[in-house]
N, C-alpha and C positions, 0 to 999 in steps of 0.2 A: 395513616402513615402513608403516601403517595408511592405506587409501583411505577415503574419505567418501562414502557412498554416499545422496545427494540425492534425494527423492521429490519429486514435485509436490503443494503443496495448494491446493486454489481456493476461490473463492466466487463464483460466477456472478450475472449481472443484478442486483446490490446498486441499489439506487434508494431516493434520502433519503427520509425520511418527510416532510420538509419542504423545498423549496427556498429558502426567505426566511428559513432559522436555520442556522447553522453545525451539524456535527453530527460525531461520531465515532461509529464503527460498527467494535464488533470483528469482524475475520473470521476468525480462525484462536487458536488458545491453542497456546502453545509452554512447552516445560517446561525445565530446567536440563540444561547438554549437548547441546542444541539447536543448531546450525545454519545459519542464512541464507545461503545461496549467491548467490541471485538473485532479482530480484522483476520484478515487470510488472503492467502494468496496460492493458484495454483498454476504450478508453471508443466502448462500442456502440450509445450514441446521445448524440448531443451535447446540452451542458448548453447551454438556450440565456439568454436574457436580455437585458436592457438593456445592460450592461456586460460589458466581453470578459476581466474579470477572476477570475472562479469558477474553484477552482484544488480539486485534490487533493492530499493526501499519505500516503505510507503508510509507518507507524513503529509506534511502541508507547508504553508509559506513560513512558518515560524521555526520548522521545525521539519526535514525533508524526513526523517525515520522516526517520527513519534512514535508508529503502530507497528511496522515491522524494520527492525535494522540490518543490514548487510552481514551481519554476524550469524540471523539464522534462514538470509535470504538467498543463498546462491541460487545460481540459474542453470548450471551446469548440467542439471538433471532434473527430470520431471517429478512432480509430487507437491503436496502441500505444506504450505510455510505457514505459522502459525505466529500471529501478532505478538510480541512480547517486549515493546518498545515503551519506553517511558509513560507515553500517554494511556498504557493500558495497566500501569503496577498499582494504580489505587482504584477502589470498586467505588460505583458501580459504571468508571471510566471516564475519559475526558472532556469536559465540558467546554464548548466553545463561546466565548466574552461577545464575538462579533462574525462577522460573513468571513468564511475563509474558502478556499480548496483541498481536499483530499488527493494527493499527487502519488502517481509512480514516478519515481526517479530511477533511471535505468544507466549505470554506470558499467561501462562496455569493457572488455577485455583490453589488457593495454598492448596486444598485438596487434588490437583492430582488425581480425579476420572472420570475426564473427558473420553468419549468412544465415543464421535460424533463431526463433526465439518465439516463442508466443506465451501467454500470461493473462489466467482469470483471477480478479478479486472481488471479493465481497466483505462490505461494510456492515455492521450493525450498527443502528444510531436511533437515537429516541430523543423524543421532544422532554424538555424538562418545562413543566408550565407549572408555575405557581398559584394558579387560577382553582 
């Protein structure tokens, strides 16, 4: 039986280009056969603003919240957000059939008055090698 060897791929200190416009930021590339087994985000500086509905998602081009959904990633307070999206419900994780990117999807608060917010991301990826 083969085992998957997961390695951490990270993107640190991401800050939106604008706090008043939704933004999608590519943080890592994945290739065919890559398996994502876990994903985390850590809010190191809270996203402020007049409304508490600013959120982050972690996903890819086909599913913006495949790994971390808005329901478990409110970003108005610092702390660790663990991936619980649909891509992580099966073990050992989600396997890519082709090349893609894993992205942060920042959804701003409706008042569009945030001025701060920084996040780190960790994605654990293994290469499924049939040889």
